[in-house]
N, C-alpha and C positions, 0 to 999 in steps of 0.2 A: 253542672258541668264543669270546672274549670275549662278558661277558652284557650288554655295553651293543651291541655290533655283534648280536646276536643277539635283543633285544628292541627294536631299533628298526624292527626289520622288522614290529612288531606295536603300538607302541604311539609315542603321541607324545614326544616329549621331558619334559613334563612330569610325563605319567603313566611312564614309565619312572625318571622321578628318583623319585618314589613307590614305586614294586616294588622298588628296588633298595636304598632307607632300609629298607623295610620288610623285603624278606632280609637287610638288615644286621644291623638290631634282633632277628629273630629269632637270627639264628648267634651273635650274640652273648648272650642267652638265654637260649637250650639250654644254652650252653657255661657258661654262670653256674651252669645251673641244675646240669647234672651235674657241677663241679667239686665244688659244694658236699653232693653225693650222692656223690659218689668221684672225693675227691682226686686219687688217682692220675694221674686221664686229662690229657694233657699235650697232646695232639690228638682233635678231631672231625672227620668229616665229614657231612654232611648232603647226603642224598638230597631232593630237593626238587620238587612235582609245583607246576600251578596249576589252582583250576578256571576256568571263563567268565567269570570277573570279576575275574583276576587275582590272587584270594590265594591265598597259598601255604601248600602242605601239606608237612609233614614226611614222607615215603614213608618217610624209616630214617635211622638215625642208626648210621654206621659208627666205632669206633673207634678201627679202626686201619683209616686209611684210605690208600688208593694215591695217592699224588701223584703218577706219572707222568703222568696227562692232562692235568699244568699246562705240562708241558714241549714242552706241543704249542700249545700260546700263542705267539703272536708276540713278546707281553712278558714275559721271565722275568723278572718280580722276585716273581709267586706263586708259580712254582715254587723261587726260594730259599726264597722265605719258609717257604714250606710246609715243605722240607726242613731248615730250622736247626732249627724247631719239634719235625721228626722226629728229628732229631740228638740235643735237648735231653732228647725223648723217657729216651733209651737209661739 
């Protein structure tokens, strides 16, 4: 399910945009940190959970994430982007 659709049932529009910005920052920051420590990683996947205040917590970092869940989304653009990165990593 698209993250906006998922969060829209729980948060106002402004709260949802703040959470999505936080998720983007968390993903980019984690990627940059891991790239500096382990330059060979081309893609990572983050499993994220939220506490009651909607603070995201990293549950797990996957260095070989399964991209096929993105193929279940109506908008296939993210799936195509992930597959492009996966092919570039080989």
